[in-house]
C-alpha positions in Angstrom: -22.4 10.9 -39.3 -18.6 12.3 -38.7 -19.7 13.6 -35.0 -21.5 10.2 -34.5 -18.5 8.3 -34.9 -16.4 10.5 -32.8 -18.9 10.2 -30.5 -19.2 6.3 -30.4 -15.2 5.7 -29.8 -15.2 8.7 -27.4 -17.7 6.9 -25.6 -16.2 3.4 -26.1 -12.6 4.6 -25.1 -13.8 5.9 -21.9 -15.7 2.8 -20.8 -12.6 0.8 -21.9 -10.2 2.9 -19.7 -12.6 2.9 -16.8 -12.9 -0.9 -17.1 -9.3 -1.2 -17.4 -8.5 1.0 -14.1 -10.4 -1.5 -11.7 -8.4 -4.1 -12.0 -7.2 -4.4 -8.3 -8.2 -7.3 -6.3 -10.7 -6.7 -3.3 -9.6 -9.2 -1.3 -8.4 -8.1 2.0 -9.2 -4.6 3.9 -6.0 -2.0 4.2 -4.7 -2.4 7.5 -3.0 0.8 9.6 0.7 0.4 10.5 -0.3 0.5 14.3 -2.9 -2.8 13.3 0.3 -4.8 11.9 2.4 -4.2 15.0 -0.2 -5.6 17.1 -1.0 -8.6 15.3 2.5 -10.2 14.6 1.0 -13.3 12.8 -0.9 -11.2 10.0 2.1 -9.3 9.7 4.7 -12.4 9.0 2.0 -13.5 6.7 1.5 -10.0 4.5 5.5 -9.9 4.6 5.7 -13.0 3.2 3.1 -12.6 0.3 4.7 -9.2 -0.5 8.0 -10.8 -0.6 7.0 -14.0 -3.0 5.3 -11.5 -5.4 7.1 -8.2 -5.0 5.9 -6.9 -8.6 2.5 -6.8 -8.1 2.2 -6.3 -4.5 5.0 -4.3 -3.0 3.5 -1.1 -3.7 0.2 -1.9 -2.0 -1.2 -0.2 1.0 -0.8 -3.3 3.2 2.5 -4.5 1.9 3.7 -0.6 2.9 2.4 -0.5 6.1 3.3 -4.0 7.0 7.1 -3.3 5.9 6.5 0.0 8.0 5.4 -1.9 11.1 8.0 -4.5 10.8 10.9 -1.5 10.3 9.2 0.0 13.3 8.9 -3.2 16.0 12.7 -4.0 14.5 14.1 -0.9 15.1 12.1 1.0 17.7 9.8 3.8 17.3 11.6 6.6 16.3 9.9 8.9 18.8 11.2 7.0 21.7 14.9 7.3 20.3 17.5 8.6 22.9 17.5 12.2 22.5 20.7 14.2 23.9 20.5 16.7 26.7 21.1 20.2 25.8 24.5 21.3 26.8 24.8 23.8 29.7 27.5 25.9 30.2 
């Protein structure tokens, strides 16, 4: 009898854990940094949404990618930075 109760509680606990893990809204696909860099209107929309609700959205992939794209667009790509010439003696 005790083993049956433990099994029932373990099963219910596992099910409730699995149901609780999937509370992320599936509303839009995740876009890449390069995609946001070439889609300026969508970039501005996502940045506005992330700014209006940072508690829920700041760590989402789209907010992170949009912020990186905005930073790269405003500061320039780090791969294209001015590199000093090597010293010659």
